[in-house]
N, C-alpha and C positions, 0 to 999 in steps of 0.2 A: 504493500500500500504506500502511496505517496504521502509525504509529510503533510500536505494540505488536507488530505482526507483524515489522517490521524488527528490533526489539530481540531478539525470539526467534530470529531467523535470524543474529544477529551482524552486521547491516548498519547502518551509520551514514549518515544522509542529510545531504548538503551541498547545499542548493538542490534541484536535480533530478539529483544524482549520488549513487550509493550506493557507500560505501567499506567493505569488509569488515574485521572486527577483525584478520584475519591481516595486513593491510597495516601496521597499527600495531605489531603484534608484531615484524614484520621491521624496521620503522623503529627501534624501541627497541633491537633487537639490533645494528643498525648504529651508532646514535648514542651509546649508553652508553659504549663504549670510547673514542670521540672525546672525550667530556666528561671522562673519567678522564685522558686524555692532556693535555687542556688544563689541568686542575687541577694535574697534576704540573708542567707547564711554569710555571704561575703560582707554585707554591710553591718550586720549585727554581731557576728562572731570573728570578723577579721580573717575569714577563710581565704586562702590564696589558691585560686584554681589554676590548673594547667590543663592543656588538652587531655592529657592522660588521666588526671583526677576527675575531669568532667565525664570522660568515657567510662571510667570506673563507676561513677554515679549512675549513668545510664544502665550499666550492667546490673546494678542493684535494683533498679526500677523495673527491669524486664523479668517477668515471671514465666519464662518459656524455656524448657530444656532443649529446644532445637536451636537456641540462640548461642552463637559463639561468645558474645559478651557475657551472657549468663554464666557460662562455665569459667571464663577467664576471671571474672570478678570473684566467684566463689572459691577459686583456687589461687587467688592473689597473684595472677599473671598480669603484669602491666601491658596495656595496649597503647602504643604511640601513634599519633596521626599528625604528620607535618603539614597537612592541608585541611584542618578541621573546618575552616570557614568556607570550603568549597562544597557545592551541592546543597542538598536539602537541609542539613544541619546549619550551614551558613545562612541559608534563606531564613530559617527560623530565628537565628540569632539576630539577623537584621530586622525581622518583623518585631521582635521583642524590643530591640534598641530603638525603633521608630515610635513605639507606642507606650513606653514606660520611662519615667524620669530617671530611674537608676539602672545602670547598665552592668552587664557581666564583663569582667576583665580576666584575661588569660596571661600567665607568665610563660611565654614560649621558651625563654632561655632556660628555665628550670627543667623543661622536658629534654632539650638537647643535651643538657648536662647529665641528666639521668640515663638516657640511652647510650651516650658515649661512655659513661662510667661503667655501665653494665658490660659493654664490650671490652673495655680496658681491663677490668678486674676478672673477667672470666678465664678459666683455665684453658678452655678450647671454645671456639665459636664456629658455627656453620650458617650459611645463608641458603634459605629456600625462598626464591624470589618468584612470585606469581604475577606476571604482568610487568609493569615498569613505572615510569613517572617518578614523582617525588618520593614515594615510599622506598623504591629501589635505591635511589641515590642516598636517601637518609640512612638506611641500614648499612649500605656499603661504606659510607663515609664514617659511620661509627666504628667500623672495624679498622679504619685507618689509624685510630688511636691506640691500637694494639699491634700494629705492623702486619695486619692482614688476618682474614678468616682462614680456618684450617680446611674447610671444604665449602663448596658452593654449587648450587643448582639453579640455573635460570630457566624459567618456563614462560616463553612469550613468542610472539611472531614479529616483533619489531626488528628492524634491520639497521645496520650501521650507516648506510649511504646518506641518510639525511642529517647525521651528526647529533641526533637527540640522545639523551642518556638512556631512554628506554631501550634503544637498539644497541647500546654499547655491549661489546662482547666481554666474556670473562677476562680475556687477556688485557683489555683496557683497564680493568680494575687492578690487575696485577701490576701494571705500570705505576699506579698510584700508591701501591702498598695496601690496598683495601682487601686484596686476597693474596695469600702467600704464594710465592713463586712455585713452591713444591706442593701446593694444595691439590687435593682431588677436586676437580671442578669441571662443569660441563654446562653448555647451553643447549636446551632442547627447543627446537623451532616448532612449537605447538601451542595452540590457544591455552591460556591459563585455566579455562573451564575444563580442560582435560585432567586436571590434577585430582579432583574427587573420583573420577573414573579409574585412574591409576591406583589410587589408594584403596578404592572399593574392590578392585580386582585382586590386590595382594593381601589386604587386611584379613579377610576370612581365613586364608591359609595360615597366616601367622597366628591367628587366634586359636585355630584348631590345634596347631602344633604345641601351644603352651597351655591350652585349656581344653581337655578332652570333653568336658561338659560346658555349657554356656556360662560365661562369667556372671556373677551376681549383679543385679541392678543396683546402682548407687542411689540411695535416697538422699535427696537434698532438701533441707527445710525451706519452706516458702516464707515470704515476709508476711 
């Protein structure tokens, strides 16, 4: 379908996926009260928000076991986002900024320090890069602080000819010291959407090898 037809129907195209406007309306209705609460905590309690702590807050608000943020939050795994203000979250931050007298502030320097320190202090690090853009550059650059990652896998379809970081090959990162020269590393020219298919193909075999019977279901308390 042409973009004009999709626009008339209220459908937004993301690659080969159609997302109806109603989804964004529901997302806004869920997110705006959370932003308001975060602003109140910032103003009343002196809370210092970073993109990562804001994402952790979203994970606490999500009560859905199919959510990645749900599990990251409950297992104390930090999630960093170098472009938090891009996309729907950025739109909602703008909407809140335009309609409320008090605004949410983020300390992005604290996050870059945190992710760089994680890489610097780790005994070994590995990169699993799905896609490209700012997240790819962000995590590769963090490993520069430790003279390179010990292994790396890139999974994307971007190419080097246009000079963008998304298409940069593994060897480019080696030249910077972001990946060690003797690291095990590879770039797979395949859409990032292929990752869950690859994991799903191999995971059942590894589970059967270690668990003759199905593993017990983890019970996670809800809020």
